[in-house]
C-alpha positions as CSV (number, residue, x, y, z in Angstrom):
1,X,57.6,241.8,186.4
2,X,55.6,242.1,189.6
3,X,53.8,239.0,190.9
4,X,51.3,238.6,193.7
5,X,51.4,236.3,196.6
6,X,48.8,233.7,197.2
7,X,47.0,234.1,200.6
8,X,44.1,232.2,202.3
9,X,41.4,233.2,204.7
10,X,39.3,230.8,206.8
11,X,35.7,231.7,205.8
12,X,33.4,228.8,206.6
13,X,32.5,225.6,208.2
14,X,34.8,222.6,207.8
15,X,35.1,221.4,204.3
16,X,36.2,217.9,203.3
17,X,36.8,214.9,205.5
18,X,39.7,216.2,207.5
19,X,37.6,218.7,209.3
20,X,39.8,221.7,208.3
21,X,38.0,225.1,208.0
22,X,37.0,226.1,204.4
23,X,39.5,228.5,203.0
24,X,39.1,231.2,200.4
25,X,42.2,232.1,198.3
26,X,43.1,235.5,197.1
27,X,46.0,237.0,195.2
28,X,47.7,239.8,197.1
29,X,49.3,242.6,195.1
30,X,51.0,245.0,197.4
31,X,51.1,248.7,196.6
32,X,54.4,249.6,195.0
33,X,54.7,252.7,197.1
34,X,54.2,250.7,200.3
35,X,50.9,252.4,201.2
36,X,48.4,250.3,203.1
37,X,45.6,252.9,203.2
38,X,43.7,251.8,200.1
39,X,42.6,248.3,198.9
40,X,40.9,247.4,195.7
41,X,39.1,244.0,195.8
42,X,38.7,242.4,192.4
43,X,36.2,239.5,192.0
44,X,35.8,237.4,188.8
45,X,33.0,235.9,186.8
46,X,31.1,232.6,187.2
47,X,33.6,230.2,185.8
48,X,36.8,232.3,186.1
49,X,39.4,233.0,188.8
50,X,41.4,235.8,190.4
51,X,44.3,235.9,187.9
52,X,42.0,237.4,185.4
53,X,42.9,240.7,186.9
54,X,46.6,240.6,186.5
55,X,46.8,243.3,183.9
56,X,44.5,245.7,185.8
57,X,46.2,244.9,189.1
58,X,49.7,245.8,187.9
59,X,48.5,249.3,187.0
60,X,46.4,249.8,190.2
61,X,49.3,248.9,192.5
62,X,50.8,252.3,191.8
63,X,48.3,253.7,194.4
64,X,46.6,250.7,196.1
65,X,47.0,247.2,197.4
66,X,44.9,244.9,195.1
67,X,43.3,241.6,196.3
68,X,42.1,239.4,193.5
69,X,39.8,236.7,194.9
70,X,39.3,233.0,193.9
71,X,35.6,232.6,194.8
72,X,34.7,229.3,196.5
73,X,35.1,226.3,194.2
74,X,37.4,228.1,191.8
75,X,41.2,228.5,191.5
76,X,42.9,227.8,194.8
77,X,39.9,228.1,197.0
78,X,38.3,225.1,198.7
79,X,35.4,223.4,197.1
80,X,32.0,223.3,198.9
81,X,30.8,220.1,200.4
82,X,27.2,220.9,199.3
83,X,27.2,222.1,195.7
84,X,23.9,223.8,196.0
85,X,25.8,226.3,198.1
86,X,27.4,227.7,195.0
87,X,25.3,230.8,195.0
88,X,25.8,234.5,195.5
89,X,24.7,234.4,199.1
90,X,27.6,232.1,200.0
91,X,30.1,234.1,198.0
92,X,28.9,237.4,199.6
93,X,29.3,235.9,203.1
94,X,32.9,234.9,202.2
95,X,33.7,238.4,201.0
96,X,32.1,240.0,204.0
97,X,34.6,238.0,206.0
98,X,37.5,239.3,204.0
99,X,36.3,243.0,204.3
100,X,35.7,242.5,208.0
101,X,39.3,241.1,208.4
102,X,40.7,244.0,206.5
103,X,38.9,246.6,208.6
104,X,40.0,244.8,211.8
105,X,43.6,245.2,210.6
106,X,43.2,248.9,209.6
107,X,40.1,250.8,210.7
108,X,40.6,253.8,208.4
109,X,40.9,251.8,205.2
110,X,39.5,252.9,201.8
111,X,38.0,249.9,200.0
112,X,37.0,249.9,196.4
113,X,35.4,247.0,194.4
114,X,35.8,245.8,190.8
115,X,33.5,242.9,190.0
116,X,33.1,241.1,186.6
117,X,29.7,239.5,186.0
118,X,29.1,237.3,189.1
119,X,31.8,239.4,190.9
120,X,29.7,242.5,190.3
121,X,26.6,240.8,191.8
122,X,28.6,240.0,194.9
123,X,29.8,243.6,195.0
124,X,26.2,244.9,194.8
125,X,25.3,242.8,197.9
126,X,28.3,244.2,199.9
127,X,27.9,247.8,198.6
128,X,24.3,247.8,199.7
129,X,25.5,247.3,203.3
130,X,26.5,250.7,204.8
131,X,28.6,249.2,207.5
132,X,31.0,247.7,205.0
133,X,31.7,251.2,203.6
134,X,32.6,250.3,200.0
135,X,33.8,253.6,198.6
136,X,33.6,253.0,194.9
137,X,32.0,250.1,192.9
138,X,32.9,249.0,189.4
139,X,30.3,246.7,187.8
140,X,31.7,244.9,184.8
141,X,28.9,243.9,182.4
142,X,26.4,243.0,185.0
143,X,23.3,244.5,186.6
144,X,20.2,243.4,188.5
145,X,18.7,242.0,185.3
146,X,20.4,238.9,183.9
147,X,19.1,237.9,180.5
148,X,17.6,234.4,180.4
149,X,19.3,233.6,177.1
150,X,22.7,234.4,178.5
151,X,22.0,232.0,181.4
152,X,21.1,229.3,178.9
153,X,24.3,229.9,176.9
154,X,26.5,229.7,180.0
155,X,24.7,226.5,180.9
156,X,25.8,224.8,177.7
157,X,29.5,224.7,178.9
158,X,29.5,225.4,182.7
159,X,30.3,222.3,184.8
160,X,31.5,220.1,182.0
161,X,34.7,218.4,183.1
162,X,36.8,218.0,179.9
163,X,40.4,217.1,179.9
164,X,43.0,217.7,177.2
165,X,46.0,216.0,175.9
166,X,48.1,219.1,175.7
167,X,48.2,222.6,177.3
168,X,47.6,224.2,173.9
169,X,44.5,222.0,173.3
170,X,43.2,223.2,176.6
171,X,43.9,226.9,175.7
172,X,42.2,226.4,172.3
173,X,39.1,225.1,174.1
174,X,39.0,228.0,176.5
175,X,39.4,230.5,173.6
176,X,36.5,228.8,171.8
177,X,34.1,229.3,174.7
178,X,35.4,232.9,175.4
179,X,34.8,234.5,172.0
180,X,32.4,237.1,173.5
181,X,35.4,238.5,175.4
182,X,36.3,240.3,172.2
183,X,39.6,240.4,170.3
184,X,42.8,239.4,172.1
185,X,46.3,238.6,171.0
186,X,47.6,235.0,171.3
187,X,49.7,236.2,174.3
188,X,46.7,237.6,176.0
189,X,44.6,234.5,175.5
190,X,47.4,232.4,176.9
191,X,47.7,234.7,180.0
192,X,43.9,234.4,180.5
193,X,43.9,230.7,180.0
194,X,46.9,229.3,181.9
195,X,45.6,230.0,185.4
196,X,42.4,228.2,184.4
197,X,44.2,224.9,184.0
198,X,45.5,222.2,186.3
199,X,47.8,219.3,185.1
200,X,47.1,215.9,186.5
201,X,48.3,212.5,185.2
202,X,49.7,214.0,182.0
203,X,46.3,215.7,181.1
204,X,45.1,219.2,181.5
205,X,41.8,220.0,183.4
206,X,39.8,223.1,184.3
207,X,40.5,224.8,187.6
208,X,37.0,224.6,189.2
209,X,34.6,222.2,190.9
210,X,32.3,220.9,188.1
211,X,29.5,220.8,190.7
212,X,29.3,224.6,190.8
213,X,27.1,224.3,187.7
214,X,24.4,222.5,189.6
215,X,22.5,225.5,190.9
216,X,22.5,227.1,187.5
217,X,21.4,223.9,185.8
218,X,18.7,223.3,188.4
219,X,17.2,226.7,187.3
220,X,17.8,226.5,183.5
221,X,16.6,222.8,183.3
222,X,13.5,223.2,185.4
223,X,10.6,221.3,183.7
224,X,8.3,224.3,184.3
225,X,10.1,227.0,182.4
226,X,7.7,229.7,183.4
227,X,8.4,228.8,187.0
228,X,12.1,229.1,186.3
229,X,11.6,232.5,184.7
230,X,9.5,233.7,187.7
231,X,12.4,232.6,190.0
232,X,14.7,234.8,187.8
233,X,12.3,237.7,188.0
234,X,12.1,237.4,191.8
235,X,15.9,237.4,192.0
236,X,15.9,240.5,189.8
237,X,13.5,242.3,192.1
238,X,15.8,241.6,195.1
239,X,18.9,242.8,193.2
240,X,17.2,246.0,192.2
241,X,16.4,246.6,195.9
242,X,20.1,246.1,196.7
243,X,21.2,248.3,193.8
244,X,18.8,251.1,194.9
245,X,20.4,251.0,198.4
246,X,23.9,251.6,197.1
247,X,25.4,255.0,197.9
248,X,28.9,254.3,196.6
249,X,29.9,256.1,193.4
250,X,29.4,253.4,190.7
251,X,30.9,252.8,187.3
252,X,29.1,250.4,184.9
253,X,31.2,248.9,182.1
254,X,29.4,247.2,179.3
255,X,30.4,245.2,176.2
256,X,28.3,246.7,173.4
257,X,27.6,243.2,172.1
258,X,26.7,241.8,175.6
259,X,23.9,239.2,175.8
260,X,23.8,239.4,179.6
261,X,23.5,243.2,180.2
262,X,21.2,245.0,177.8
263,X,21.3,248.6,176.9
264,X,17.9,249.1,178.5
265,X,19.1,247.7,181.9
266,X,22.2,249.9,181.6
267,X,20.0,253.0,181.0
268,X,17.9,252.1,184.0
269,X,21.0,251.7,186.2
270,X,22.1,255.2,185.1
271,X,18.7,256.6,186.2
272,X,18.2,255.0,189.6
273,X,20.0,254.0,192.7
274,X,23.7,255.2,192.6
275,X,23.1,256.4,189.1
276,X,26.0,254.6,187.6
277,X,28.3,256.2,185.1
278,X,28.3,254.0,182.0
279,X,31.1,253.2,179.6
280,X,30.7,250.8,176.7
281,X,33.3,249.0,174.6
282,X,32.9,248.3,170.9
283,X,33.4,244.8,169.5
284,X,33.1,243.2,173.0
285,X,30.3,241.0,174.4
286,X,30.1,239.5,177.8
287,X,32.4,240.4,179.4
288,X,35.3,242.9,179.0
289,X,38.5,241.3,180.3
290,X,40.0,244.6,181.6
291,X,43.1,243.9,179.6
292,X,42.7,246.4,176.7
293,X,44.2,249.8,177.4
294,X,40.9,251.6,177.1
295,X,39.2,249.2,179.5
296,X,42.1,249.6,182.1
297,X,42.0,253.4,181.6
298,X,38.3,253.5,182.3
299,X,38.7,251.8,185.7
300,X,41.8,253.7,186.7
301,X,40.3,257.1,185.9
302,X,37.2,256.2,187.9
303,X,39.0,254.9,190.9
304,X,41.5,257.7,191.0
305,X,39.2,260.7,190.3
306,X,38.2,263.1,193.0
């Protein structure tokens, strides 16, 4: 079975006490035909990591090189010295560095983007910049409007730092907080969970910096909840501005049970800006994992269509 190689890119100011540049990790899946003319960048959700895209990547490598990123503070990427930097602006700057590097290596390069949840927000920021020339954009269960209740739900588990006595106990925990992903086989849950774990001192821990939750908690736990909601609305207005600036052909995927992306927002995204093509999946909430055959097929047909 094809496996990717782990690569790193220097993206920021020195991190840690040794003064080394901050590095962003990504999983590099070469095109099986040897072509280097087309790259698909895949970016995960808030508390996830790049190996979420293994199933999708294995099918896309028939025609393209696939780069599945570990966003700062997750997976094999460096943690930030200042946890309040764990925000979309930081992540977008890191990914601009990756796109710029790719274009420096090959000027006539086709770049597509697949972003789940947070990865979709990052993709919107980049796709709104004409100079980056993102050809096609897949937004997986995310749009300019993020439901307040979904943020509160995510805040209940994000940033906790549990450890587990066994690998299976850790997998069981991850499955318990991922029920909204929809039905998966035990083998699929295991594949989704193992890259999320790190073994230290005979215990299993989650893969990310617990401090990445601080910006979310600072918002959700604000004493003045109306002020917090206004901050969310201000952010939504900025995201709508970016969305309306996108000219790349856009596909919007939605779990029909999603508590983060409403049908009303999906309808508005189909009406304005790039007028996204919308595909919904039954029995799935936030967010489709792009492992089920119908989910993979939706992405493949969109990226490969004329």
